[in-house]
MOPAC internal coordinates of N, CA, C and O (Angstrom, degrees):
PM7 1SCF
backbone

  N    0.0000 0     0.00 0     0.00 0    0    0    0
  C    1.4396 1     0.00 0     0.00 0    1    0    0
  C    1.5141 1   107.21 1     0.00 0    2    1    0
  O    1.2310 1   120.42 1   -50.49 1    3    2    1
  N    1.2833 1   116.80 1   129.51 1    3    2    1
  C    1.4405 1   123.53 1  -176.40 1    5    3    2
  C    1.5222 1   109.62 1   -94.66 1    6    5    3
  O    1.2310 1   120.67 1   -39.80 1    7    6    5
  N    1.3257 1   116.32 1   140.20 1    7    6    5
  C    1.4539 1   120.29 1   178.03 1    9    7    6
  C    1.5249 1   108.89 1   -72.05 1   10    9    7
  O    1.2310 1   120.96 1   -46.22 1   11   10    9
  N    1.3309 1   115.76 1   133.78 1   11   10    9
  C    1.4491 1   120.38 1   177.84 1   13   11   10
  C    1.5096 1   109.26 1  -131.54 1   14   13   11
  O    1.2310 1   120.45 1   -32.48 1   15   14   13
  N    1.3018 1   116.74 1   147.52 1   15   14   13
  C    1.4465 1   121.41 1   178.02 1   17   15   14
  C    1.5181 1   108.53 1  -121.62 1   18   17   15
  O    1.2310 1   120.82 1   -61.75 1   19   18   17
  N    1.3225 1   116.04 1   118.25 1   19   18   17
  C    1.4534 1   121.16 1   178.01 1   21   19   18
  C    1.5108 1   107.47 1  -139.65 1   22   21   19
  O    1.2310 1   120.11 1   -47.13 1   23   22   21
  N    1.3125 1   117.39 1   132.87 1   23   22   21
  C    1.4581 1   121.71 1   178.64 1   25   23   22
  C    1.5167 1   108.74 1  -102.19 1   26   25   23
  O    1.2310 1   120.16 1   -45.01 1   27   26   25
  N    1.3120 1   117.29 1   134.99 1   27   26   25
  C    1.4587 1   121.41 1   178.63 1   29   27   26
  C    1.5230 1   108.22 1  -139.47 1   30   29   27
  O    1.2310 1   120.23 1    -6.11 1   31   30   29
  N    1.2962 1   117.16 1   173.89 1   31   30   29
  C    1.4536 1   121.10 1   179.82 1   33   31   30
  C    1.5246 1   110.23 1   -79.56 1   34   33   31
  O    1.2310 1   121.21 1   -19.88 1   35   34   33
  N    1.3153 1   115.28 1   160.12 1   35   34   33
  C    1.4545 1   120.59 1   177.21 1   37   35   34
  C    1.5202 1   109.24 1   -69.28 1   38   37   35
  O    1.2310 1   120.83 1   -41.42 1   39   38   37
  N    1.3326 1   116.01 1   138.58 1   39   38   37
  C    1.4603 1   121.23 1   177.45 1   41   39   38
  C    1.5149 1   108.67 1  -121.20 1   42   41   39
  O    1.2310 1   120.87 1   -12.56 1   43   42   41
  N    1.3085 1   115.95 1   167.44 1   43   42   41
  C    1.4615 1   119.78 1   178.18 1   45   43   42
  C    1.5127 1   109.94 1  -105.32 1   46   45   43
  O    1.2310 1   121.29 1   -42.08 1   47   46   45
  N    1.3277 1   115.13 1   137.92 1   47   46   45
  C    1.4585 1   121.16 1   177.20 1   49   47   46
  C    1.5209 1   108.66 1   -78.28 1   50   49   47
  O    1.2310 1   121.28 1    -6.37 1   51   50   49
  N    1.3238 1   115.16 1   173.63 1   51   50   49
  C    1.4635 1   120.95 1   179.48 1   53   51   50
  C    1.5244 1   111.74 1   -56.90 1   54   53   51
  O    1.2310 1   120.21 1   148.88 1   55   54   53
  N    1.3368 1   117.19 1   -31.12 1   55   54   53
  C    1.4629 1   120.54 1  -178.43 1   57   55   54
  C    1.5252 1   111.65 1   -84.49 1   58   57   55
  O    1.2310 1   119.65 1  -175.95 1   59   58   57
  N    1.3656 1   118.27 1     4.05 1   59   58   57
  C    1.4543 1   122.08 1   172.61 1   61   59   58
  C    1.5118 1   115.54 1    89.84 1   62   61   59
  O    1.2310 1   119.33 1   172.84 1   63   62   61
  N    1.3214 1   118.88 1    -7.16 1   63   62   61
  C    1.4568 1   121.15 1   179.77 1   65   63   62
  C    1.5240 1   109.86 1   -86.47 1   66   65   63
  O    1.2310 1   121.30 1   -30.38 1   67   66   65
  N    1.3188 1   115.12 1   149.62 1   67   66   65
  C    1.4616 1   120.11 1   179.47 1   69   67   66
  C    1.5245 1   110.02 1   -69.15 1   70   69   67
  O    1.2310 1   121.02 1   -41.16 1   71   70   69
  N    1.3313 1   115.66 1   138.84 1   71   70   69
  C    1.4616 1   122.13 1   175.23 1   73   71   70
  C    1.5201 1   106.27 1  -102.14 1   74   73   71
  O    1.2310 1   119.80 1   -48.11 1   75   74   73
  N    1.3288 1   117.98 1   131.89 1   75   74   73
  C    1.4662 1   120.34 1  -179.06 1   77   75   74
  C    1.5243 1   112.20 1   -56.17 1   78   77   75
  O    1.2310 1   121.86 1   -25.85 1   79   78   77
  N    1.3346 1   114.04 1   154.15 1   79   78   77
  C    1.4586 1   120.85 1  -179.27 1   81   79   78
  C    1.5161 1   112.82 1   -61.86 1   82   81   79
  O    1.2310 1   119.88 1   141.46 1   83   82   81
  N    1.3074 1   117.83 1   -38.54 1   83   82   81
  C    1.4519 1   119.76 1  -170.53 1   85   83   82
  C    1.5264 1   111.69 1  -139.24 1   86   85   83
  O    1.2310 1   121.44 1   -49.20 1   87   86   85
  N    1.3142 1   114.85 1   130.80 1   87   86   85
  C    1.4532 1   122.07 1   174.72 1   89   87   86
  C    1.5220 1   107.88 1  -107.56 1   90   89   87
  O    1.2310 1   120.82 1   -41.86 1   91   90   89
  N    1.3146 1   116.04 1   138.14 1   91   90   89
  C    1.4558 1   121.58 1   174.54 1   93   91   90
  C    1.5237 1   106.39 1  -116.12 1   94   93   91
  O    1.2310 1   120.79 1   -62.39 1   95   94   93
  N    1.3329 1   116.09 1   117.61 1   95   94   93
  C    1.4602 1   122.27 1  -174.13 1   97   95   94
  C    1.5184 1   110.08 1  -124.19 1   98   97   95
  O    1.2310 1   121.24 1   -38.24 1   99   98   97
  N    1.3265 1   115.23 1   141.76 1   99   98   97
  C    1.4666 1   120.85 1   176.70 1  101   99   98
  C    1.5312 1   107.93 1  -132.21 1  102  101   99
  O    1.2310 1   120.85 1   -59.36 1  103  102  101
  N    1.3217 1   115.98 1   120.64 1  103  102  101
  C    1.4615 1   121.82 1  -179.81 1  105  103  102
  C    1.5203 1   108.96 1  -103.60 1  106  105  103
  O    1.2310 1   120.79 1   -57.88 1  107  106  105
  N    1.3287 1   116.09 1   122.12 1  107  106  105
  C    1.4611 1   122.32 1   176.25 1  109  107  106
  C    1.5180 1   108.90 1   -98.15 1  110  109  107
  O    1.2310 1   121.24 1   -52.58 1  111  110  109
  N    1.3293 1   115.23 1   127.42 1  111  110  109
  C    1.4650 1   121.65 1   177.72 1  113  111  110
  C    1.5248 1   108.42 1  -130.22 1  114  113  111
  O    1.2310 1   120.76 1    -4.30 1  115  114  113
  N    1.3393 1   116.16 1   175.70 1  115  114  113
  C    1.4642 1   121.52 1   175.57 1  117  115  114
  C    1.5233 1   108.04 1  -134.61 1  118  117  115
  O    1.2310 1   120.69 1   -86.83 1  119  118  117
  N    1.3192 1   116.29 1    93.17 1  119  118  117
  C    1.4542 1   120.37 1   177.46 1  121  119  118
  C    1.5171 1   112.73 1    75.34 1  122  121  119
  O    1.2310 1   121.39 1    15.01 1  123  122  121
  N    1.3064 1   114.94 1  -164.99 1  123  122  121
  C    1.4629 1   122.40 1  -176.29 1  125  123  122
  C    1.5267 1   111.66 1  -102.02 1  126  125  123
  O    1.2310 1   120.38 1  -135.36 1  127  126  125
  N    1.3241 1   116.87 1    44.64 1  127  126  125
  C    1.4615 1   121.03 1   179.36 1  129  127  126
  C    1.5275 1   109.57 1   -72.49 1  130  129  127
  O    1.2310 1   120.02 1   -18.48 1  131  130  129
  N    1.3251 1   117.57 1   161.52 1  131  130  129
  C    1.4727 1   119.57 1   177.41 1  133  131  130
  C    1.5324 1   112.89 1   -55.81 1  134  133  131
  O    1.2310 1   119.83 1   139.58 1  135  134  133
  N    1.3411 1   117.94 1   -40.42 1  135  134  133
  C    1.4706 1   120.12 1   179.89 1  137  135  134
  C    1.5257 1   111.18 1   -68.16 1  138  137  135
  O    1.2310 1   120.44 1   141.62 1  139  138  137
  N    1.3279 1   116.77 1   -38.38 1  139  138  137
  C    1.4608 1   119.90 1   178.08 1  141  139  138
  C    1.5196 1   110.88 1   -64.54 1  142  141  139
  O    1.2310 1   120.50 1   134.04 1  143  142  141
  N    1.3152 1   116.65 1   -45.96 1  143  142  141
  C    1.4648 1   120.93 1   179.62 1  145  143  142
  C    1.5231 1   111.11 1   -64.45 1  146  145  143
  O    1.2310 1   120.29 1   141.67 1  147  146  145
  N    1.3258 1   117.05 1   -38.33 1  147  146  145
  C    1.4705 1   120.68 1   177.24 1  149  147  146
  C    1.5281 1   110.26 1   -64.80 1  150  149  147
  O    1.2310 1   120.03 1   138.66 1  151  150  149
  N    1.3274 1   117.54 1   -41.34 1  151  150  149
  C    1.4606 1   121.19 1   179.55 1  153  151  150
  C    1.5227 1   110.89 1   -62.80 1  154  153  151
  O    1.2310 1   120.00 1   137.73 1  155  154  153
  N    1.3314 1   117.61 1   -42.27 1  155  154  153
  C    1.4595 1   121.45 1   178.38 1  157  155  154
  C    1.5305 1   110.26 1   -62.82 1  158  157  155
  O    1.2310 1   120.45 1   132.81 1  159  158  157
  N    1.3135 1   116.75 1   -47.19 1  159  158  157
  C    1.4630 1   121.79 1   179.68 1  161  159  158
  C    1.5217 1   111.21 1   -61.42 1  162  161  159
  O    1.2310 1   120.63 1   134.24 1  163  162  161
  N    1.3320 1   116.39 1   -45.76 1  163  162  161
  C    1.4637 1   120.53 1  -178.39 1  165  163  162
  C    1.5293 1   111.47 1   -67.39 1  166  165  163
  O    1.2310 1   120.00 1   141.80 1  167  166  165
  N    1.3295 1   117.61 1   -38.20 1  167  166  165
  C    1.4638 1   120.05 1   177.59 1  169  167  166
  C    1.5240 1   110.17 1   -64.11 1  170  169  167
  O    1.2310 1   120.27 1   136.25 1  171  170  169
  N    1.3065 1   117.08 1   -43.75 1  171  170  169
  C    1.4652 1   120.71 1   179.16 1  173  171  170
  C    1.5312 1   110.43 1   -60.80 1  174  173  171
  O    1.2310 1   120.30 1   136.14 1  175  174  173
  N    1.3231 1   117.04 1   -43.86 1  175  174  173
  C    1.4629 1   121.10 1   179.54 1  177  175  174
  C    1.5290 1   111.03 1   -62.95 1  178  177  175
  O    1.2310 1   120.31 1   133.29 1  179  178  177
  N    1.3262 1   117.01 1   -46.71 1  179  178  177
  C    1.4723 1   121.36 1   179.98 1  181  179  178
  C    1.5257 1   110.17 1   -61.19 1  182  181  179
  O    1.2310 1   120.35 1   135.28 1  183  182  181
  N    1.3250 1   116.94 1   -44.72 1  183  182  181
  C    1.4641 1   120.31 1  -179.98 1  185  183  182
  C    1.5216 1   111.27 1   -65.11 1  186  185  183
  O    1.2310 1   120.02 1   137.50 1  187  186  185
  N    1.3277 1   117.56 1   -42.50 1  187  186  185
  C    1.4674 1   121.08 1   179.81 1  189  187  186
  C    1.5252 1   111.49 1   -63.98 1  190  189  187
  O    1.2310 1   120.37 1   140.04 1  191  190  189
  N    1.3301 1   116.90 1   -39.96 1  191  190  189
  C    1.4588 1   120.93 1  -175.41 1  193  191  190
  C    1.5289 1   113.87 1   -83.99 1  194  193  191
  O    1.2310 1   119.96 1   148.30 1  195  194  193
  N    1.3404 1   117.68 1   -31.70 1  195  194  193
  C    1.4626 1   119.79 1  -170.73 1  197  195  194
  C    1.5292 1   114.73 1  -121.01 1  198  197  195
  O    1.2310 1   120.09 1   164.86 1  199  198  197
  N    1.3249 1   117.44 1   -15.14 1  199  198  197
  C    1.4612 1   119.95 1  -177.64 1  201  199  198
  C    1.5236 1   112.45 1  -132.18 1  202  201  199
  O    1.2310 1   120.04 1  -154.43 1  203  202  201
  N    1.2930 1   117.52 1    25.57 1  203  202  201
  C    1.4689 1   121.16 1  -175.82 1  205  203  202
  C    1.5305 1   110.47 1   -53.94 1  206  205  203
  O    1.2310 1   121.17 1   -57.08 1  207  206  205
  N    1.3228 1   115.37 1   122.92 1  207  206  205
  C    1.4511 1   121.08 1   178.10 1  209  207  206
  C    1.5085 1   115.42 1    75.40 1  210  209  207
  O    1.2310 1   119.93 1  -175.28 1  211  210  209
  N    1.3333 1   117.75 1     4.72 1  211  210  209
  C    1.4640 1   121.03 1  -176.18 1  213  211  210
  C    1.5200 1   112.23 1  -129.24 1  214  213  211
  O    1.2310 1   120.29 1  -147.26 1  215  214  213
  N    1.3186 1   117.05 1    32.74 1  215  214  213
  C    1.4558 1   117.59 1  -178.95 1  217  215  214
  C    1.5257 1   111.71 1  -150.41 1  218  217  215
  O    1.2310 1   122.40 1   -23.18 1  219  218  217
  N    1.3165 1   113.00 1   156.82 1  219  218  217
  C    1.4564 1   122.87 1   167.36 1  221  219  218
  C    1.5151 1   104.71 1  -121.09 1  222  221  219
  O    1.2310 1   120.03 1   -46.53 1  223  222  221
  N    1.2947 1   117.54 1   133.47 1  223  222  221
  C    1.4547 1   118.79 1   177.83 1  225  223  222
  C    1.5126 1   109.60 1  -140.76 1  226  225  223
  O    1.2310 1   121.73 1   -31.29 1  227  226  225
  N    1.3153 1   114.30 1   148.71 1  227  226  225
  C    1.4508 1   119.83 1   176.04 1  229  227  226
  C    1.5182 1   108.86 1  -142.44 1  230  229  227
  O    1.2310 1   121.32 1   -28.78 1  231  230  229
  N    1.3160 1   115.08 1   151.22 1  231  230  229
  C    1.4569 1   122.10 1   178.03 1  233  231  230
  C    1.5219 1   107.49 1  -112.82 1  234  233  231
  O    1.2310 1   120.94 1   -51.53 1  235  234  233
  N    1.3128 1   115.80 1   128.47 1  235  234  233
  C    1.4597 1   121.46 1   179.18 1  237  235  234
  C    1.5185 1   108.18 1  -116.18 1  238  237  235
  O    1.2310 1   121.21 1   -59.24 1  239  238  237
  N    1.3250 1   115.30 1   120.76 1  239  238  237
  C    1.4640 1   121.95 1   177.76 1  241  239  238
  C    1.5260 1   107.88 1   -91.61 1  242  241  239
  O    1.2310 1   120.95 1   -68.12 1  243  242  241
  N    1.3141 1   115.80 1   111.88 1  243  242  241
  C    1.4632 1   120.58 1  -176.83 1  245  243  242
  C    1.5193 1   113.34 1   -72.37 1  246  245  243
  O    1.2310 1   119.70 1   166.81 1  247  246  245
  N    1.3321 1   118.18 1   -13.19 1  247  246  245
  C    1.4569 1   119.29 1   173.06 1  249  247  246
  C    1.5225 1   109.92 1   -71.28 1  250  249  247
  O    1.2310 1   120.34 1   149.91 1  251  250  249
  N    1.3205 1   116.96 1   -30.09 1  251  250  249
  C    1.4583 1   121.55 1   178.59 1  253  251  250
  C    1.5224 1   112.40 1   -88.93 1  254  253  251
  O    1.2310 1   120.21 1   148.55 1  255  254  253
  N    1.3233 1   117.21 1   -31.45 1  255  254  253
  C    1.4674 1   122.55 1  -177.10 1  257  255  254
  C    1.5277 1   110.90 1  -136.52 1  258  257  255
  O    1.2310 1   119.55 1  -111.89 1  259  258  257
  N    1.3221 1   118.46 1    68.11 1  259  258  257
  C    1.4731 1   119.96 1  -175.16 1  261  259  258
  C    1.5327 1   113.79 1   -63.03 1  262  261  259
  O    1.2310 1   119.82 1   153.69 1  263  262  261
  N    1.3198 1   117.94 1   -26.31 1  263  262  261
  C    1.4611 1   120.80 1  -178.96 1  265  263  262
  C    1.5320 1   112.21 1   -66.35 1  266  265  263
  O    1.2310 1   119.91 1   159.77 1  267  266  265
  N    1.3204 1   117.77 1   -20.23 1  267  266  265
  C    1.4639 1   120.74 1  -179.21 1  269  267  266
  C    1.5315 1   112.73 1   -72.60 1  270  269  267
  O    1.2310 1   119.77 1   163.62 1  271  270  269
  N    1.3078 1   118.04 1   -16.38 1  271  270  269
  C    1.4687 1   121.31 1   178.58 1  273  271  270
  C    1.5217 1   110.92 1   -64.81 1  274  273  271
  O    1.2310 1   120.33 1   148.76 1  275  274  273
  N    1.2886 1   116.97 1   -31.24 1  275  274  273
  C    1.4656 1   121.25 1  -177.41 1  277  275  274
  C    1.5264 1   111.23 1   -67.54 1  278  277  275
  O    1.2310 1   120.23 1   143.04 1  279  278  277
  N    1.3312 1   117.17 1   -36.96 1  279  278  277
  C    1.4648 1   122.14 1  -176.12 1  281  279  278
  C    1.5268 1   112.05 1   -55.56 1  282  281  279
  O    1.2310 1   120.18 1   131.85 1  283  282  281
  N    1.3303 1   117.27 1   -48.15 1  283  282  281
  C    1.4647 1   121.25 1  -179.67 1  285  283  282
  C    1.5228 1   112.43 1  -103.08 1  286  285  283
  O    1.2310 1   120.22 1  -165.97 1  287  286  285
  N    1.3272 1   117.18 1    14.03 1  287  286  285
  C    1.4682 1   123.26 1   178.33 1  289  287  286
  C    1.5273 1   111.45 1    52.17 1  290  289  287
  O    1.2310 1   121.24 1  -122.29 1  291  290  289
  N    1.3206 1   115.24 1    57.71 1  291  290  289
  C    1.4620 1   121.86 1  -179.23 1  293  291  290
  C    1.5189 1   109.32 1   -84.77 1  294  293  291
  O    1.2310 1   120.82 1   -57.55 1  295  294  293
  N    1.3309 1   116.04 1   122.45 1  295  294  293
  C    1.4583 1   121.66 1  -178.85 1  297  295  294
  C    1.5204 1   112.72 1  -112.81 1  298  297  295
  O    1.2310 1   120.23 1   162.01 1  299  298  297
  N    1.3156 1   117.17 1   -17.99 1  299  298  297
  C    1.4663 1   122.30 1  -179.64 1  301  299  298
  C    1.5240 1   108.23 1  -140.04 1  302  301  299
  O    1.2310 1   121.25 1   -25.47 1  303  302  301
  N    1.3162 1   115.21 1   154.53 1  303  302  301
  C    1.4621 1   118.50 1   178.60 1  305  303  302
  C    1.5257 1   109.52 1  -136.04 1  306  305  303
  O    1.2310 1   119.75 1   -30.63 1  307  306  305
  N    1.3088 1   118.09 1   149.37 1  307  306  305
  C    1.4551 1   126.80 1    -5.17 1  309  307  306
  C    1.5290 1   112.02 1   -71.86 1  310  309  307
  O    1.2310 1   121.19 1   -31.23 1  311  310  309
  N    1.3408 1   115.33 1   148.77 1  311  310  309
  C    1.4593 1   122.30 1   176.01 1  313  311  310
  C    1.5177 1   108.59 1  -134.20 1  314  313  311
  O    1.2310 1   120.99 1   -49.42 1  315  314  313
  N    1.3263 1   115.71 1   130.58 1  315  314  313
  C    1.4548 1   121.75 1   173.54 1  317  315  314
  C    1.5217 1   107.74 1  -100.87 1  318  317  315
  O    1.2310 1   120.79 1   -51.28 1  319  318  317
  N    1.3277 1   116.09 1   128.72 1  319  318  317
  C    1.4593 1   121.28 1   177.50 1  321  319  318
  C    1.5212 1   107.89 1  -110.75 1  322  321  319
  O    1.2310 1   121.06 1   -57.49 1  323  322  321
  N    1.3292 1   115.58 1   122.51 1  323  322  321
  C    1.4634 1   120.96 1   173.02 1  325  323  322
  C    1.5185 1   106.35 1   -91.32 1  326  325  323
  O    1.2310 1   120.83 1   -73.06 1  327  326  325
  N    1.3366 1   116.01 1   106.94 1  327  326  325
  C    1.4571 1   121.51 1  -178.66 1  329  327  326
  C    1.5226 1   112.25 1   -84.28 1  330  329  327
  O    1.2310 1   120.94 1   146.96 1  331  330  329
  N    1.3288 1   115.81 1   -33.04 1  331  330  329
  C    1.4530 1   122.77 1   177.22 1  333  331  330
  C    1.5093 1   107.28 1  -138.14 1  334  333  331
  O    1.2310 1   118.03 1   -38.01 1  335  334  333
  N    1.2733 1   121.36 1   141.99 1  335  334  333
  C    1.4559 1   127.32 1    -1.90 1  337  335  334
  C    1.5318 1   110.83 1   -73.30 1  338  337  335
  O    1.2310 1   121.66 1   -24.03 1  339  338  337
  N    1.3027 1   114.42 1   155.97 1  339  338  337
  C    1.4585 1   119.89 1   177.95 1  341  339  338
  C    1.5175 1   109.40 1   -70.75 1  342  341  339
  O    1.2310 1   118.45 1   -27.04 1  343  342  341
  N    1.3090 1   120.56 1   152.96 1  343  342  341
  C    1.4554 1   126.39 1     2.12 1  345  343  342
  C    1.5348 1   111.61 1   -77.23 1  346  345  343
  O    1.2310 1   121.31 1   -21.06 1  347  346  345
  N    1.3193 1   115.11 1   158.94 1  347  346  345
  C    1.4561 1   121.33 1   176.03 1  349  347  346
  C    1.5267 1   108.02 1   -61.52 1  350  349  347
  O    1.2310 1   120.95 1   -40.01 1  351  350  349
  N    1.3214 1   115.79 1   139.99 1  351  350  349
  C    1.4667 1   120.22 1  -179.05 1  353  351  350
  C    1.5182 1   109.00 1  -139.02 1  354  353  351
  O    1.2310 1   120.42 1   -38.44 1  355  354  353
  N    1.3281 1   116.80 1   141.56 1  355  354  353
  C    1.4624 1   121.90 1   179.77 1  357  355  354
  C    1.5213 1   110.25 1  -115.39 1  358  357  355
  O    1.2310 1   121.65 1   -39.68 1  359  358  357
  N    1.3362 1   114.46 1   140.32 1  359  358  357
  C    1.4583 1   121.43 1   176.66 1  361  359  358
  C    1.5217 1   106.72 1  -125.03 1  362  361  359
  O    1.2310 1   120.71 1   -63.19 1  363  362  361
  N    1.3107 1   116.24 1   116.81 1  363  362  361
  C    1.4621 1   120.95 1  -179.30 1  365  363  362
  C    1.5211 1   108.76 1   -95.40 1  366  365  363
  O    1.2310 1   120.77 1   -46.51 1  367  366  365
  N    1.3247 1   116.13 1   133.49 1  367  366  365
  C    1.4601 1   121.15 1   177.66 1  369  367  366
  C    1.5103 1   111.67 1   125.77 1  370  369  367
  O    1.2310 1   120.84 1     2.09 1  371  370  369
  N    1.3222 1   115.99 1  -177.91 1  371  370  369
  C    1.4664 1   120.87 1  -174.01 1  373  371  370
  C    1.5327 1   113.69 1   -90.05 1  374  373  371
  O    1.2310 1   120.14 1  -170.91 1  375  374  373
  N    1.3294 1   117.34 1     9.09 1  375  374  373
  C    1.4684 1   123.10 1   176.55 1  377  375  374
  C    1.5232 1   113.27 1    65.06 1  378  377  375
  O    1.2310 1   120.04 1  -160.64 1  379  378  377
  N    1.3223 1   117.52 1    19.36 1  379  378  377
  C    1.4619 1   120.82 1  -179.51 1  381  379  378
  C    1.5300 1   112.27 1   -71.39 1  382  381  379
  O    1.2310 1   120.08 1   156.16 1  383  382  381
  N    1.3295 1   117.46 1   -23.84 1  383  382  381
  C    1.4624 1   120.91 1   174.48 1  385  383  382
  C    1.5266 1   106.88 1   -87.61 1  386  385  383
  O    1.2310 1   121.10 1   -92.18 1  387  386  385
  N    1.3186 1   115.50 1    87.82 1  387  386  385
  C    1.4604 1   121.32 1  -173.42 1  389  387  386
  C    1.5191 1   112.16 1   -58.67 1  390  389  387
  O    1.2310 1   120.06 1   136.90 1  391  390  389
  N    1.3187 1   117.49 1   -43.10 1  391  390  389
  C    1.4649 1   120.73 1  -178.71 1  393  391  390
  C    1.5272 1   110.65 1   -59.80 1  394  393  391
  O    1.2310 1   120.29 1   134.09 1  395  394  393
  N    1.3244 1   117.06 1   -45.91 1  395  394  393
  C    1.4677 1   121.67 1   178.41 1  397  395  394
  C    1.5289 1   110.62 1   -61.65 1  398  397  395
  O    1.2310 1   120.54 1   138.04 1  399  398  397
  N    1.3209 1   116.56 1   -41.96 1  399  398  397
  C    1.4651 1   120.83 1   179.88 1  401  399  398
  C    1.5236 1   110.69 1   -64.36 1  402  401  399
  O    1.2310 1   119.99 1   137.15 1  403  402  401
  N    1.3276 1   117.62 1   -42.85 1  403  402  401
  C    1.4600 1   120.84 1   179.76 1  405  403  402
  C    1.5204 1   111.60 1   -64.34 1  406  405  403
  O    1.2310 1   120.17 1   141.05 1  407  406  405
  N    1.3169 1   117.28 1   -38.95 1  407  406  405
  C    1.4662 1   121.13 1   176.71 1  409  407  406
  C    1.5246 1   109.64 1   -64.54 1  410  409  407
  O    1.2310 1   120.23 1   134.86 1  411  410  409
  N    1.3350 1   117.16 1   -45.14 1  411  410  409
  C    1.4580 1   121.26 1  -179.24 1  413  411  410
  C    1.5312 1   111.84 1   -64.69 1  414  413  411
  O    1.2310 1   120.38 1   147.08 1  415  414  413
  N    1.3178 1   116.88 1   -32.92 1  415  414  413
  C    1.4569 1   120.76 1   178.56 1  417  415  414
  C    1.5315 1   112.55 1   -79.21 1  418  417  415
  O    1.2310 1   120.85 1   170.50 1  419  418  417
  N    1.3311 1   115.97 1    -9.50 1  419  418  417
  C    1.4681 1   120.28 1  -179.12 1  421  419  418
  C    1.5112 1   113.75 1    83.36 1  422  421  419
  O    1.2310 1   120.74 1  -161.32 1  423  422  421
  N    1.3347 1   116.19 1    18.68 1  423  422  421
  C    1.4639 1   120.65 1   179.58 1  425  423  422
  C    1.5300 1   112.43 1   -93.23 1  426  425  423
  O    1.2310 1   120.46 1   167.76 1  427  426  425
  N    1.3139 1   116.72 1   -12.24 1  427  426  425
  C    1.4656 1   122.63 1   175.99 1  429  427  426
  C    1.5183 1   107.89 1  -142.29 1  430  429  427
  O    1.2310 1   121.13 1   -27.68 1  431  430  429
  N    1.3182 1   115.45 1   152.32 1  431  430  429
  C    1.4664 1   120.55 1   176.34 1  433  431  430
  C    1.5153 1   109.93 1   -83.86 1  434  433  431
  O    1.2310 1   121.07 1   -25.28 1  435  434  433
  N    1.3073 1   115.56 1   154.72 1  435  434  433
  C    1.4610 1   120.65 1   174.03 1  437  435  434
  C    1.5349 1   108.30 1   -66.05 1  438  437  435
  O    1.2310 1   120.75 1   -37.94 1  439  438  437
  N    1.3483 1   116.17 1   142.06 1  439  438  437
  C    1.4749 1   118.05 1   179.37 1  441  439  438
  C    1.5204 1   111.98 1   -67.17 1  442  441  439
  O    1.2310 1   120.10 1   180.00 1  443  442  441

């Protein structure tokens, strides 16, 4: 997944709250394991469906760059780090539970 930068206007989510213009996401994986590949696929789907044109995302393979885990204090993989909007938030897992991921990203309210 290639990092992209696109600025768009603020939109409102289904719950009526404003969604920030730009999300900055970093997905930490370890190699081409099934969970890593699922996390990449699920992140791409979530971004395409819910953040189209309003996100920057990058995938960091810790097998290639293990020192980068320290920067965001990564203890488990795969982990998605939402760097923007603040506060920073981490989601551990392959993002297969879309509803949970959307809530964690601030795109949906908790039920």
